[in-house]
C-alpha positions in Angstrom: -33.9 -37.3 21.8 -32.7 -37.6 25.4 -31.9 -40.7 27.3 -34.9 -42.7 28.6 -35.1 -41.4 32.2 -37.5 -44.3 33.3 -35.0 -46.8 32.0 -32.1 -45.1 33.8 -34.2 -45.2 37.0 -34.8 -48.9 36.6 -31.0 -49.4 36.3 -30.3 -47.2 39.3 -32.8 -49.2 41.4 -31.1 -52.5 40.4 -27.7 -51.3 41.5 -29.1 -49.8 44.7 -30.9 -53.0 45.5 -27.7 -55.0 44.9 -25.8 -52.5 47.1 -23.4 -51.7 44.3 -21.7 -48.4 44.6 -22.2 -46.5 41.3 -22.4 -43.0 39.9 -24.0 -41.7 36.8 -22.1 -39.8 34.1 -23.2 -38.1 30.9 -21.3 -40.0 28.1 -22.0 -41.2 24.5 -25.0 -38.9 24.3 -26.6 -40.7 27.1 -26.4 -41.6 30.8 -23.6 -43.9 31.8 -23.5 -46.0 35.0 -20.0 -46.2 36.4 -19.0 -49.0 38.8 -15.4 -49.0 40.2 -14.5 -46.1 37.9 -15.4 -48.3 34.8 -18.3 -48.0 32.4 -20.7 -50.8 33.2 -23.9 -49.9 31.3 -25.2 -46.8 29.5 -28.6 -45.7 28.4 -28.7 -44.1 25.0 -32.2 -43.0 23.9 -34.2 -46.2 24.4 -31.2 -48.6 24.1 -28.8 -50.0 26.7 -25.2 -50.4 26.0 -23.8 -53.1 28.2 -20.2 -54.1 28.7 -20.1 -57.9 29.0 -17.5 -60.6 29.1 -16.1 -61.0 25.6 -16.1 -64.8 26.2 -20.0 -64.8 26.0 -20.2 -62.0 23.4 -21.1 -64.2 20.4 -23.6 -66.3 22.4 -25.2 -63.1 23.7 -25.7 -61.7 20.2 -28.1 -64.6 19.5 -30.6 -63.4 22.1 -33.6 -61.3 21.1 -33.0 -57.6 21.1 -29.2 -57.9 21.4 -26.9 -56.6 18.6 -23.3 -55.5 18.1 -22.3 -52.1 19.4 -20.5 -50.0 16.7 -19.8 -46.3 16.9 -17.3 -46.3 14.1 -18.6 -49.0 11.8 -16.5 -51.7 13.6 -18.1 -53.9 16.2 -16.6 -53.6 19.7 -16.3 -57.1 21.1 -17.6 -57.2 24.6 -20.0 -54.3 24.1 -23.6 -54.9 23.1 -26.6 -52.8 22.4 -30.0 -53.9 23.8 -33.3 -52.8 22.4 -36.5 -52.9 24.4 -37.1 -56.5 23.2 -34.1 -57.5 25.3 -35.0 -55.6 28.6 -38.7 -54.9 28.7 -39.4 -57.3 31.5 -37.5 -56.7 34.8 -36.2 -60.3 34.8 -34.7 -59.7 31.3 -33.2 -56.3 32.3 -31.7 -57.8 35.4 -30.2 -60.6 33.4 -28.2 -58.1 31.2 -27.3 -55.8 34.1 -26.0 -58.8 36.1 -23.9 -59.9 33.1 -22.4 -56.4 33.0 -21.9 -56.3 36.7 -20.2 -59.7 36.7 -17.7 -58.6 34.1 -17.0 -55.3 35.7 -14.2 -56.6 38.1 -12.4 -58.1 35.0 -12.8 -55.0 32.8 -10.0 -52.6 32.3 -10.5 -49.0 33.3 -10.0 -46.5 30.5 -6.8 -44.6 30.6 -7.1 -41.1 32.2 -6.3 -38.4 29.7 -3.5 -36.1 30.7 -4.5 -32.5 31.1 -3.0 -30.1 28.6 -2.8 -27.5 31.4 0.8 -27.0 32.5 
């Protein structure tokens, strides 16, 4: 199943309305939204992966539709997965997107991989 295109469009509208420069990149089997060369949020099927401040991570997990993100069986602190229960209403979606956007300036960019071409 491909990423939810309508959900991706809702996210793009949010960033555009906020005048946040972003670009979209195919990652994690979905559509990732990059802000300042860092992953901010991603749409994977009908879920959103959001990168939020680790200081509010545990508190955020208590909210409806929010769970730990784990690709390898180990939770990644600061990354959450959001089901439709967490983002169905625009105000709820915008809440999570704003959390991710607020954390973005503090987030570390991933290291660039060196090319094996020499």
